[in-house]
N, C-alpha and C positions, 0 to 999 in steps of 0.2 A: 714925604710921600713916598716918592720913587727908589728910594734905598732904605725902607720898611727899617728903619729907628722904631717907629712905634707902630712896625705890627708885632701883639704880640706869639701868632705863628712862627713867623722867620725868627723872636728870638728863642722862640726853644727850639727848635730846630740848629740853631747856632747851640747853645746848648747843649749838645749832642755831638757839638764835635770835636775836635782838638783847637785850642786856641790857633787862630789864624793860621784861617784856614787856602785859604785859597790858591797856596802854589800847592798844596801836601792835599785834599781832596778833592779829588778834577766832581766830582756829587755835588758838589755847594755850587758851581755855577749853574745844576741844575734846574736845584730845589731854590735858588737866586731867582731865577729866573720866571723861574717856578708860583712864587710870590711876587713878583711885580705883575704878570697877567692877572695872580686874582686879584691886587691893590687894584689894577686899572680894571674890572668887571667891575667894579660898590662908583666908579666916577661918572658924574653925567654923561648926556654924548654935548656932540659937539669936539670944537677947533681940537681942542688941547687932545681929549679922547682918538682921535680919532689919529691925530699924529705918532703920538706913543702908543697905543694898536703898532703901528707901519710899525714902530723901530721897538718893542715885546714880538712881532712874527717874525721880522729877522735875529735875535736874538736866542730866540723859541729852537730857530733852525742852526745858529750855528751852536748853541749850548747842547744840540740834540747831535751835530756832524763829532764836534768834539768829544763827546763822554759816551758816542752811543745809551744815554738816555734820554726817555719819550713822556715828559709827563705835560702833556695841556692840561690848559689850566680851566679849563673845565671839567677835569676831575674835580673831587674836593675830598685833602687831607687834611687832611689833623695837624694840630702842632708836634715839633716834634721828632719830624722826620729824618728819620737819618737813614744813609745809605753806603754800604759798605762796596771799598771794593768794582767802582763803574763800570759799568760797558753791556750792551744788549739789555738793556730794559726797560720796558716798554708796559705803560697801563693803558687803557681803555678810557678813550675820552670821559665814558660816564660812570664809572669805578668810586667808587666811594670808598675810602681810607679811613681808620681811626686816627688814636690821637698816638705817636711814641713806637710808633712800627718799621721795622728794619727789617731791609732789598740788600739782600747779594748782588753779585752777577749774576745776568741773566736770566730775572724775573720775569716773568710775561702774565699777566693779571689781566683777565677780557676775557671775552663774550665765547660763545660755541658757530653760532653761526654772523652773518647777517642780519642785522639789528637784533637778536638776542638778547635778553638777559643779562647781564654784567656783578659781578663777585658784590662784597659788601663786605665789607670787611672793618670789623673794630678791633679799640685799641689793644698797644701793646699786644702786637702780632708779632713776628720774623718770620721772614723768609728767605729759608736756606740756598744756596745758588744753585738758579736753573729753574725753581722750583716757576710748576706753573695754576692759577688760579682759573677755570674756565667755566661760562654760564654762573645760573640765579642761585652760587652759591653762600651759604654768609659762612664766617669766617672769627668764632666767638674767640672775645677774649684771651688775653695771653694764649692764642694757640704756640704752637711750634708746625711750620712747614719744612720740611725732611727737605737736606739737598735734593734735587733731579725729582723729585714728587709734581705724582700729574692729578689735581685735587677740583673734583667734578661731585662732591657734593659736601654737603653740609661737616662740617668739623667744630664740635661743640668746645662753650670757649672750657683753654687750661689742657686742650688735647695736644700730645704732638703727633705727628703720621708725617708718614712713610709710606711709595711705592708707587709702583706705576697699575690701577688708580692708588691713589693715598687709600691708607686703613691707616683709622689708630691705634696704633702699638702703648697711647701712654695719656692718663689725663691726674693733671697733681691732686694730691688733694686735696679738698675743700674745693674745688674748683663739679662746679654745677655740669655734670656731661649730658642736660636735658636741656 
């Protein structure tokens, strides 16, 4: 349970990393701590859970400090998360991120105002370096968010967006823009 051998989400994450990533891919540390935290959420309350929650908090702070990646366990992140080029990656505690998403350094996904709505990211979305997605927006399946883009409105499935604020520059053929 603790190491995730039976966790299909963790196994999907590992498949997107090279073999034996622990010393080559520091981002895997943050992903592992996130998955550990999610597994703790499903445990019944009690002494064991209370002790493991303390360990989670310590591991979360260590991973966050060493990698610059903040993935709170309250986020809903689908299987197959891949983080390239760790550092300065922050997800709001209520963000929903689909399966097989890719994050690069400097990505921020969160709200625009305190207590405001947060983004919902569908499956297979790729984020370029320093991309920001803010507010109650939906990013469609297979979208690509360009480096240094600031997304403040919905992105259709299969679209590529760039700029500040981000604008659609392309939609893959066959993907619906609705």
